[in-house]
C-alpha positions as a LaTeX table, in Angstrom:
\begin{tabular}{lrrr}
\hline
Residue & $x$ (\AA) & $y$ (\AA) & $z$ (\AA) \\
\hline
Met1 & 15.73 & 18.43 & 131.94 \\
Ser2 & 14.94 & 14.86 & 129.77 \\
Asp3 & 17.01 & 11.58 & 129.44 \\
Arg4 & 17.42 & 12.08 & 126.02 \\
Arg5 & 19.44 & 15.85 & 126.40 \\
Leu6 & 21.05 & 14.34 & 128.98 \\
Met7 & 22.47 & 11.64 & 127.64 \\
Leu8 & 23.35 & 13.91 & 124.90 \\
Leu9 & 25.30 & 15.65 & 127.27 \\
Leu10 & 26.91 & 12.97 & 128.67 \\
Lys11 & 28.02 & 11.52 & 125.41 \\
Ile12 & 29.80 & 14.67 & 124.63 \\
Ser13 & 31.17 & 14.96 & 127.94 \\
Ile14 & 32.69 & 11.72 & 126.91 \\
Gly15 & 33.97 & 12.58 & 123.63 \\
Ile16 & 35.61 & 15.57 & 125.39 \\
Gly17 & 37.41 & 13.64 & 128.31 \\
Leu18 & 38.87 & 10.92 & 124.74 \\
Cys19 & 39.95 & 13.77 & 123.14 \\
Leu20 & 41.59 & 15.74 & 126.68 \\
Leu21 & 42.78 & 11.84 & 127.48 \\
Leu22 & 44.77 & 11.51 & 123.58 \\
Leu23 & 46.19 & 14.99 & 123.57 \\
Gly24 & 47.73 & 14.40 & 126.93 \\
Ile25 & 49.34 & 11.05 & 125.60 \\
Tyr26 & 50.56 & 12.97 & 122.63 \\
Leu27 & 52.03 & 15.86 & 124.44 \\
His28 & 53.82 & 13.31 & 126.49 \\
Asn29 & 55.06 & 11.07 & 123.99 \\
Tyr30 & 55.32 & 13.09 & 120.92 \\
Ser31 & 55.91 & 16.98 & 121.38 \\
Asp32 & 58.81 & 18.20 & 121.12 \\
Tyr33 & 58.05 & 21.54 & 122.91 \\
Met34 & 56.72 & 19.51 & 125.81 \\
Ala35 & 60.33 & 18.24 & 126.35 \\
Ser36 & 61.69 & 21.10 & 126.22 \\
Leu37 & 59.70 & 22.71 & 128.61 \\
Gly38 & 60.73 & 20.30 & 131.32 \\
Val39 & 58.48 & 19.61 & 134.20 \\
Thr40 & 56.41 & 22.68 & 132.97 \\
Gly41 & 55.90 & 20.29 & 130.06 \\
Ile42 & 54.58 & 17.23 & 131.84 \\
Leu43 & 52.19 & 19.38 & 134.33 \\
Ile44 & 50.61 & 20.65 & 130.92 \\
Ser45 & 50.62 & 16.89 & 129.31 \\
Ala46 & 49.28 & 15.65 & 133.27 \\
Thr47 & 46.56 & 18.03 & 133.38 \\
Cys48 & 45.23 & 17.22 & 129.95 \\
Phe49 & 45.76 & 13.36 & 131.08 \\
Ala50 & 43.58 & 13.83 & 134.27 \\
Phe51 & 41.24 & 16.49 & 133.51 \\
Gly52 & 40.37 & 13.75 & 130.39 \\
Met53 & 39.97 & 10.84 & 133.37 \\
Val54 & 37.88 & 13.42 & 134.81 \\
Phe55 & 35.34 & 13.80 & 132.12 \\
Ser56 & 35.39 & 10.58 & 130.65 \\
Leu57 & 35.10 & 7.81 & 133.67 \\
Pro58 & 32.27 & 9.31 & 135.32 \\
Thr59 & 29.78 & 9.87 & 132.95 \\
Lys60 & 30.64 & 6.54 & 131.55 \\
Met61 & 29.24 & 4.94 & 134.60 \\
Tyr62 & 25.92 & 7.04 & 134.73 \\
Leu63 & 25.35 & 6.81 & 131.70 \\
Thr64 & 25.44 & 3.29 & 132.00 \\
Phe65 & 23.22 & 2.98 & 134.98 \\
Leu66 & 20.77 & 5.56 & 133.53 \\
Leu67 & 20.74 & 3.14 & 130.38 \\
Met68 & 20.45 & $-0.04$ & 132.79 \\
Lys69 & 17.11 & 2.36 & 134.57 \\
Arg70 & 15.26 & 2.89 & 131.54 \\
Glu71 & 16.08 & $-0.92$ & 130.12 \\
Ala72 & 14.54 & $-2.42$ & 133.44 \\
Glu73 & 11.78 & 0.79 & 133.60 \\
Gln74 & 10.68 & $-0.94$ & 129.72 \\
Arg75 & 10.83 & $-4.67$ & 130.68 \\
Ala76 & 8.66 & $-4.27$ & 133.77 \\
Lys77 & 5.87 & $-1.70$ & 131.76 \\
Lys78 & 6.21 & $-5.16$ & 128.77 \\
Ser79 & 5.43 & $-7.76$ & 131.83 \\
Lys80 & 2.23 & $-5.87$ & 133.03 \\
Lys81 & 0.93 & $-5.75$ & 129.80 \\
Pro82 & $-2.02$ & $-8.32$ & 129.64 \\
Gln83 & $-1.09$ & $-10.83$ & 127.04 \\
Asp84 & $-3.64$ & $-11.75$ & 124.76 \\
\hline
\end{tabular}
């Protein structure tokens, strides 16, 4: 898998994670239906929030490491070029 495709996949994963986080927050704080479900409603909103965290945070860290690695490689290539 190329780096571009991997970064696109990671960015999509971050987007899904953020949407799930927002959905979990909405369901927990503003949805009257979830309040009427009681404990089940709390579990549903907490599950959305938890999966949002799973999708969002590790991919951000991996994407940051990937971008730092690419930048270091580009700097190394520039420093190895003979200067005129």
